[in-house]
Backbone as CSV, one residue per row, in Angstrom:
resi,resn,N_x,N_y,N_z,CA_x,CA_y,CA_z,C_x,C_y,C_z
1,MET,76.914,-157.802,18.397,76.288,-159.098,18.525,76.551,-159.693,19.901
2,PHE,77.805,-159.572,20.341,78.177,-160.110,21.645,77.405,-159.428,22.766
3,ASP,77.174,-158.118,22.641,76.393,-157.380,23.643,74.949,-157.856,23.680
4,CYS,74.393,-158.246,22.540,73.016,-158.752,22.470,72.910,-160.062,23.237
5,VAL,73.878,-160.939,23.080,73.877,-162.222,23.791,73.998,-161.968,25.287
6,ASN,74.948,-161.113,25.668,75.134,-160.795,27.086,73.927,-160.074,27.668
7,GLY,73.304,-159.225,26.900,72.217,-158.394,27.405,70.851,-159.065,27.397
8,ILE,70.638,-160.047,26.520,69.301,-160.648,26.417,69.319,-162.148,26.710
9,ILE,70.157,-162.884,26.051,70.132,-164.346,26.133,70.514,-164.838,27.530
10,PHE,71.621,-164.368,28.069,72.052,-164.849,29.394,71.050,-164.496,30.486
11,PRO,70.516,-163.278,30.529,69.481,-162.998,31.539,68.230,-163.864,31.353
12,LEU,67.865,-164.132,30.106,66.716,-164.976,29.837,66.961,-166.410,30.326
13,ILE,68.126,-166.925,30.063,68.494,-168.261,30.550,68.504,-168.272,32.075
14,SER,69.010,-167.231,32.677,69.049,-167.118,34.130,67.628,-167.130,34.722
15,ILE,66.711,-166.425,34.089,65.318,-166.395,34.559,64.691,-167.782,34.449
16,ILE,64.922,-168.453,33.347,64.363,-169.789,33.139,64.906,-170.764,34.169
17,VAL,66.205,-170.761,34.382,66.827,-171.659,35.359,66.335,-171.337,36.774
18,SER,66.277,-170.065,37.116,65.798,-169.665,38.444,64.346,-170.091,38.655
19,SER,63.506,-169.916,37.647,62.095,-170.316,37.740,61.976,-171.824,37.953
20,TYR,62.764,-172.571,37.204,62.747,-174.025,37.337,63.202,-174.450,38.735
21,MET,64.252,-173.814,39.232,64.761,-174.160,40.565,63.742,-173.813,41.651
22,MET,63.039,-172.696,41.503,61.994,-172.338,42.470,60.856,-173.360,42.425
23,LYS,60.496,-173.798,41.237,59.439,-174.798,41.088,59.841,-176.086,41.803
24,VAL,61.048,-176.531,41.591,61.544,-177.747,42.240,61.566,-177.575,43.755
25,LYS,61.992,-176.402,44.211,62.043,-176.137,45.650,60.644,-176.212,46.260
26,TYR,59.650,-175.591,45.624,58.276,-175.618,46.129,57.672,-177.019,46.038
27,GLN,58.019,-177.768,45.013,57.553,-179.153,44.925,58.120,-179.986,46.078
28,ASN,59.381,-179.764,46.399,59.998,-180.488,47.516,59.327,-180.140,48.845
29,ILE,59.040,-178.863,49.034,58.341,-178.445,50.266,56.974,-179.104,50.331
30,TYR,56.235,-179.077,49.220,54.906,-179.686,49.167,54.983,-181.182,49.473
31,LEU,55.927,-181.873,48.839,56.056,-183.318,49.066,56.443,-183.634,50.511
32,LYS,57.316,-182.816,51.077,57.710,-183.031,52.468,56.504,-182.878,53.399
33,LEU,55.693,-181.851,53.169,54.492,-181.641,53.981,53.481,-182.773,53.771
34,LYS,53.359,-183.217,52.546,52.431,-184.314,52.243,52.889,-185.606,52.929
35,TYR,54.165,-185.912,52.854,54.697,-187.118,53.506,54.557,-187.017,55.024
36,GLN,54.780,-185.843,55.567,54.608,-185.658,57.008,53.152,-185.891,57.397
37,HIS,52.228,-185.345,56.626,50.804,-185.545,56.892,50.455,-187.035,56.829
38,LEU,50.937,-187.719,55.806,50.650,-189.147,55.659,51.273,-189.979,56.776
39,SER,52.403,-189.542,57.299,53.053,-190.304,58.369,52.378,-190.088,59.719
40,GLU,51.572,-189.028,59.835,50.934,-188.708,61.111,49.427,-188.892,61.112
41,ASN,48.828,-189.107,59.943,47.366,-189.167,59.850,46.918,-190.441,59.145
42,ASP,45.795,-190.953,59.599,45.193,-192.128,59.000,44.567,-191.740,57.663
43,VAL,44.883,-192.480,56.629,44.428,-192.138,55.290,42.906,-192.274,55.174
44,LEU,42.328,-193.280,55.807,40.894,-193.515,55.677,40.065,-192.487,56.437
45,THR,40.409,-192.243,57.691,39.568,-191.408,58.560,40.044,-189.966,58.673
46,ASP,41.266,-189.703,58.299,41.935,-188.409,58.434,42.106,-187.969,59.889
47,LEU,41.933,-188.905,60.814,42.317,-188.634,62.201,43.803,-188.902,62.312
48,ARG,44.387,-188.530,63.421,45.800,-188.844,63.626,45.943,-190.367,63.755
49,ASN,47.098,-190.893,63.378,47.271,-192.345,63.327,48.052,-192.893,64.519
50,ARG,48.343,-194.181,64.452,49.048,-194.868,65.539,50.436,-194.263,65.778
51,ASN,51.125,-193.858,64.712,52.447,-193.230,64.871,52.343,-191.969,65.731
52,SER,51.363,-191.139,65.437,51.158,-189.917,66.230,50.810,-190.261,67.669
53,PHE,49.976,-191.271,67.843,49.573,-191.707,69.178,50.782,-192.154,69.990
54,GLU,51.653,-192.946,69.382,52.858,-193.427,70.077,53.762,-192.261,70.465
55,GLN,53.877,-191.263,69.608,54.679,-190.082,69.942,54.082,-189.339,71.131
56,ILE,52.753,-189.256,71.169,52.066,-188.592,72.283,52.360,-189.328,73.588
57,LEU,52.349,-190.656,73.557,52.595,-191.441,74.773,53.985,-191.181,75.341
58,GLU,54.917,-190.815,74.492,56.286,-190.531,74.940,56.463,-189.077,75.378
59,ASN,55.488,-188.240,75.101,55.581,-186.804,75.403,55.232,-186.557,76.870
60,LYS,56.182,-186.163,77.649,55.983,-185.927,79.089,55.182,-184.653,79.363
61,ASN,55.023,-183.801,78.361,54.294,-182.546,78.543,52.843,-182.623,78.070
62,TYR,52.377,-183.812,77.732,51.008,-184.011,77.244,50.156,-184.423,78.434
63,HIS,49.291,-183.529,78.898,48.519,-183.768,80.125,47.022,-183.587,79.898
64,PRO,46.381,-184.599,79.288,44.936,-184.480,79.104,44.195,-184.713,80.425
65,ALA,42.968,-184.253,80.484,42.133,-184.485,81.665,41.513,-185.880,81.615
66,TYR,41.195,-186.337,80.393,40.567,-187.650,80.206,41.139,-188.343,78.980
67,CYS,41.080,-189.670,79.008,41.332,-190.495,77.835,40.045,-191.269,77.571
68,ILE,39.594,-191.259,76.345,38.417,-192.021,75.940,38.886,-193.033,74.905
69,TYR,38.618,-194.315,75.183,39.046,-195.403,74.303,37.793,-195.998,73.669
70,ILE,37.771,-196.087,72.355,36.566,-196.485,71.627,36.875,-197.682,70.730
71,ASP,35.974,-198.657,70.756,36.062,-199.799,69.857,34.755,-199.871,69.076
72,VAL,34.852,-200.093,67.775,33.669,-200.226,66.926,33.283,-201.703,66.924
73,ASN,32.131,-202.008,67.471,31.658,-203.394,67.515,31.080,-203.799,66.166
74,GLY,31.392,-205.018,65.740,30.772,-205.573,64.544,31.419,-205.216,63.228
75,LEU,32.606,-204.633,63.237,33.258,-204.274,61.969,33.543,-205.518,61.129
76,HIS,34.052,-206.544,61.764,34.387,-207.779,61.045,33.134,-208.366,60.382
77,GLU,32.053,-208.416,61.139,30.805,-208.967,60.608,30.278,-208.123,59.448
78,LEU,30.355,-206.785,59.589,29.903,-205.893,58.524,30.744,-206.087,57.263
79,ASN,32.059,-206.185,57.435,32.939,-206.423,56.287,32.559,-207.721,55.568
80,ASN,32.284,-208.776,56.338,31.933,-210.069,55.743,30.561,-210.047,55.082
81,LYS,29.629,-209.324,55.675,28.251,-209.315,55.181,28.057,-208.358,54.008
82,GLU,28.583,-207.126,54.140,28.303,-206.092,53.145,29.532,-205.628,52.367
83,GLY,30.702,-206.112,52.735,31.919,-205.741,52.029,32.732,-204.694,52.768
84,HIS,33.986,-204.576,52.380,34.912,-203.668,53.068,34.577,-202.192,52.861
85,MET,33.914,-201.879,51.768,33.525,-200.474,51.576,32.523,-200.057,52.654
86,ALA,31.630,-200.957,53.025,30.669,-200.658,54.096,31.405,-200.493,55.429
87,GLY,32.395,-201.356,55.657,33.204,-201.237,56.868,33.982,-199.932,56.908
88,ASP,34.525,-199.532,55.759,35.245,-198.260,55.674,34.312,-197.085,55.975
89,GLU,33.101,-197.152,55.450,32.124,-196.092,55.716,31.803,-196.019,57.202
90,MET,31.711,-197.173,57.848,31.460,-197.217,59.285,32.585,-196.506,60.034
91,LEU,33.826,-196.828,59.694,34.972,-196.221,60.366,35.028,-194.711,60.132
92,LYS,34.749,-194.291,58.906,34.759,-192.852,58.607,33.649,-192.130,59.368
93,TYR,32.497,-192.759,59.489,31.387,-192.150,60.222,31.742,-191.997,61.704
94,VAL,32.291,-193.040,62.287,32.698,-192.984,63.693,33.766,-191.904,63.885
95,ALA,34.713,-191.810,62.973,35.758,-190.784,63.062,35.147,-189.385,63.033
96,ARG,34.146,-189.178,62.177,33.479,-187.862,62.111,32.768,-187.551,63.432
97,ILE,32.152,-188.565,64.027,31.488,-188.363,65.322,32.516,-187.917,66.361
98,LEU,33.632,-188.627,66.435,34.659,-188.296,67.429,35.216,-186.896,67.200
99,ALA,35.478,-186.559,65.946,36.007,-185.228,65.636,34.985,-184.142,65.985
100,GLU,33.707,-184.487,65.944,32.655,-183.529,66.293,32.607,-183.275,67.801
101,TYR,32.815,-184.317,68.599,32.678,-184.182,70.048,33.993,-183.882,70.773
102,PHE,35.103,-184.236,70.151,36.422,-183.975,70.723,37.228,-183.233,69.669
103,GLU,38.241,-182.528,70.068,39.086,-181.843,69.083,39.739,-182.871,68.171
104,LYS,39.631,-182.650,66.874,40.174,-183.595,65.894,41.670,-183.846,66.118
105,ALA,42.384,-182.819,66.541,43.827,-182.940,66.762,44.162,-183.907,67.896
106,HIS,43.152,-184.224,68.733,43.373,-185.121,69.866,42.620,-186.436,69.706
107,CYS,42.264,-186.771,68.458,41.594,-188.033,68.144,42.528,-188.885,67.284
108,PHE,42.604,-190.165,67.618,43.545,-191.072,66.960,42.842,-192.362,66.555
109,ARG,43.155,-192.869,65.386,42.781,-194.235,65.033,44.014,-195.068,65.357
110,VAL,43.900,-195.903,66.385,45.071,-196.629,66.882,45.119,-198.075,66.415
111,GLY,44.054,-198.545,65.807,44.009,-199.901,65.292,42.908,-199.987,64.262
112,GLY,42.651,-201.180,63.780,41.633,-201.355,62.748,40.307,-200.717,63.098
113,ASP,39.777,-201.047,64.281,38.480,-200.497,64.699,38.553,-199.835,66.071
114,GLU,39.742,-199.419,66.459,39.931,-198.791,67.763,40.402,-197.347,67.605
115,PHE,39.833,-196.502,68.459,40.125,-195.079,68.453,40.417,-194.626,69.873
116,VAL,41.203,-193.572,69.993,41.467,-192.942,71.284,41.275,-191.443,71.101
117,ALA,40.634,-190.834,72.093,40.484,-189.379,72.097,40.927,-188.860,73.456
118,PHE,41.565,-187.711,73.452,41.966,-187.059,74.694,41.157,-185.792,74.863
119,LEU,40.744,-185.547,76.074,39.995,-184.354,76.422,40.860,-183.543,77.370
120,PHE,40.989,-182.244,77.126,41.934,-181.432,77.882,41.293,-180.508,78.907
121,HIS,40.021,-180.665,79.124,39.375,-179.877,80.174,38.513,-180.817,81.004
122,ASP,38.329,-180.458,82.230,37.493,-181.257,83.108,36.064,-181.128,82.603
123,ASP,35.454,-182.225,82.272,34.142,-182.201,81.649,33.119,-182.863,82.558
124,ASP,32.298,-182.059,83.210,31.271,-182.614,84.080,30.125,-183.213,83.265
125,LYS,30.177,-183.042,81.944,29.147,-183.602,81.059,29.702,-184.741,80.202
126,LEU,30.773,-185.374,80.659,31.383,-186.451,79.875,30.396,-187.587,79.629
127,GLN,29.626,-187.951,80.643,28.637,-189.029,80.457,27.615,-188.646,79.393
128,GLU,27.195,-187.390,79.380,26.257,-186.928,78.360,26.899,-187.002,76.971
129,THR,28.164,-186.652,76.894,28.883,-186.720,75.620,28.968,-188.166,75.136
130,ILE,29.289,-189.078,76.038,29.373,-190.502,75.675,28.013,-191.014,75.216
131,THR,26.965,-190.631,75.915,25.612,-191.028,75.509,25.293,-190.474,74.124
132,ALA,25.659,-189.236,73.863,25.413,-188.626,72.551,26.194,-189.348,71.452
133,ILE,27.421,-189.751,71.740,28.226,-190.489,70.762,27.572,-191.830,70.456
134,HIS,27.122,-192.543,71.500,26.404,-193.807,71.297,25.160,-193.578,70.436
135,HIS,24.443,-192.513,70.726,23.220,-192.200,69.981,23.529,-191.922,68.508
136,GLN,24.568,-191.121,68.251,24.950,-190.809,66.868,25.322,-192.086,66.109
137,ALA,26.043,-192.988,66.758,26.420,-194.251,66.112,25.177,-195.102,65.851
138,ALA,24.261,-195.130,66.811,23.049,-195.950,66.680,22.165,-195.480,65.531
139,LEU,22.270,-194.201,65.152,21.483,-193.702,64.022,21.790,-194.479,62.744
140,LYS,22.994,-195.000,62.658,23.408,-195.800,61.497,23.432,-197.302,61.837
141,ASN,22.880,-197.641,63.008,22.880,-199.015,63.509,24.308,-199.525,63.778
142,TYR,25.174,-198.633,64.190,26.525,-198.985,64.605,26.551,-199.032,66.128
143,HIS,27.436,-199.848,66.651,27.545,-200.007,68.097,28.995,-199.809,68.514
144,LEU,29.180,-199.017,69.560,30.515,-198.707,70.054,30.645,-199.164,71.494
145,SER,31.850,-199.549,71.850,32.196,-199.761,73.255,33.170,-198.651,73.619
146,LEU,32.844,-197.932,74.697,33.681,-196.811,75.129,34.117,-197.005,76.567
147,GLY,35.367,-196.692,76.808,35.882,-196.646,78.161,36.601,-195.330,78.342
148,TYR,36.671,-194.860,79.568,37.370,-193.605,79.806,38.077,-193.655,81.146
149,SER,39.044,-192.789,81.274,39.801,-192.682,82.515,40.130,-191.217,82.745
150,LYS,40.093,-190.825,84.005,40.391,-189.443,84.384,41.836,-189.352,84.852
151,MET,42.516,-188.321,84.417,43.902,-188.093,84.809,43.946,-187.630,86.262
152,THR,44.895,-188.189,86.980,45.171,-187.716,88.336,46.609,-187.227,88.373
153,GLU,46.968,-186.593,89.443,48.273,-185.932,89.529,49.446,-186.883,89.296
154,ASN,49.396,-188.074,89.850,50.542,-188.983,89.768,50.410,-190.048,88.685
155,LYS,49.378,-189.979,87.878,49.126,-191.009,86.868,49.901,-190.694,85.591
156,GLU,50.569,-191.695,85.067,51.258,-191.530,83.785,50.265,-191.707,82.647
157,LEU,50.578,-191.108,81.507,49.696,-191.142,80.350,49.413,-192.582,79.898
158,LYS,50.427,-193.438,79.909,50.226,-194.829,79.483,49.237,-195.546,80.390
159,LEU,49.268,-195.253,81.682,48.314,-195.860,82.612,46.912,-195.310,82.362
160,LEU,46.806,-194.037,82.072,45.519,-193.430,81.745,44.881,-194.163,80.561
161,VAL,45.667,-194.406,79.535,45.183,-195.100,78.342,44.806,-196.541,78.685
162,LYS,45.644,-197.205,79.462,45.386,-198.607,79.823,44.086,-198.742,80.611
163,GLU,43.822,-197.815,81.529,42.586,-197.857,82.302,41.367,-197.652,81.406
164,ALA,41.457,-196.709,80.484,40.345,-196.460,79.560,40.122,-197.672,78.659
165,GLU,41.213,-198.280,78.196,41.112,-199.463,77.347,40.465,-200.616,78.110
166,SER,40.850,-200.792,79.359,40.279,-201.858,80.188,38.774,-201.667,80.364
167,MET,38.354,-200.441,80.634,36.927,-200.144,80.777,36.190,-200.403,79.454
168,MET,36.825,-200.070,78.341,36.225,-200.308,77.028,36.019,-201.805,76.817
169,TYR,37.010,-202.632,77.178,36.879,-204.081,77.001,35.771,-204.655,77.876
170,GLU,35.576,-204.096,79.066,34.464,-204.530,79.907,33.130,-204.235,79.217
171,GLU,33.011,-203.037,78.657,31.780,-202.682,77.944,31.595,-203.557,76.710
172,LYS,32.683,-203.872,76.028,32.615,-204.718,74.840,32.139,-206.124,75.213
173,MET,32.628,-206.643,76.325,32.185,-207.961,76.805,30.682,-207.952,77.069
174,ARG,30.208,-206.909,77.748,28.772,-206.812,78.029,27.975,-206.741,76.728
175,TYR,28.488,-205.986,75.761,27.800,-205.863,74.478,27.648,-207.237,73.830
176,TYR,28.729,-208.000,73.771,28.672,-209.294,73.107,27.907,-210.332,73.926
177,GLN,27.864,-210.189,75.241,27.040,-211.082,76.058,25.560,-210.833,75.780
178,ASN,25.198,-209.579,75.545,23.807,-209.233,75.263,23.435,-209.457,73.812
179,ASN,24.395,-209.628,72.950,24.172,-209.877,71.526,24.832,-211.205,71.196
180,THR,24.172,-212.286,71.582,24.779,-213.619,71.506,25.072,-214.075,70.094
181,SER,24.491,-213.426,69.084,24.792,-213.813,67.701,26.182,-213.352,67.288
182,ARG,26.778,-212.507,68.090,28.130,-212.007,67.805,29.081,-212.521,68.859
183,GLN,30.342,-212.621,68.522,31.338,-213.083,69.462,32.433,-212.043,69.635
184,VAL,32.998,-212.022,70.838,34.081,-211.086,71.113,35.287,-211.440,70.269
185,ARG,35.923,-210.423,69.710,37.141,-210.642,68.917,38.311,-210.093,69.689
């Protein structure tokens, strides 16, 4: 009888315990990866989020050729007129456009209606790309303000972003001056 317990029951208990421990281990790995994804990616757009963007700004080895700063015009008005679900759809659509024209891994949602994309090759067709992005947004009657800055040898990444943001705000001002029913936010 004792040999039966030693030969069958204990190995069976060992298999059950080992299986349970492996399950817990894989669940922990899955949860860790899920939490990491959530900490680095925007839940609504699935682009990288502000946390990822801030880490990039501190990375001295991150050398894009261009920074493109994008603001979605009229989000507040759309939210008030048609509801937040319509505003969310607008943001998701813009995110898909950016991921289509720039590598998704280098696209960030940095604020409510602001996005940043980095381009890592010299693009002599950047103006054409910007025009295409405006066109894609206009298909849904969305309006974007875009600014960009080119990296130079002595320029820091934060300055590159600041220059692109400044150009975007200039375009946003022009947009709202030409659309007097809307006001700059």
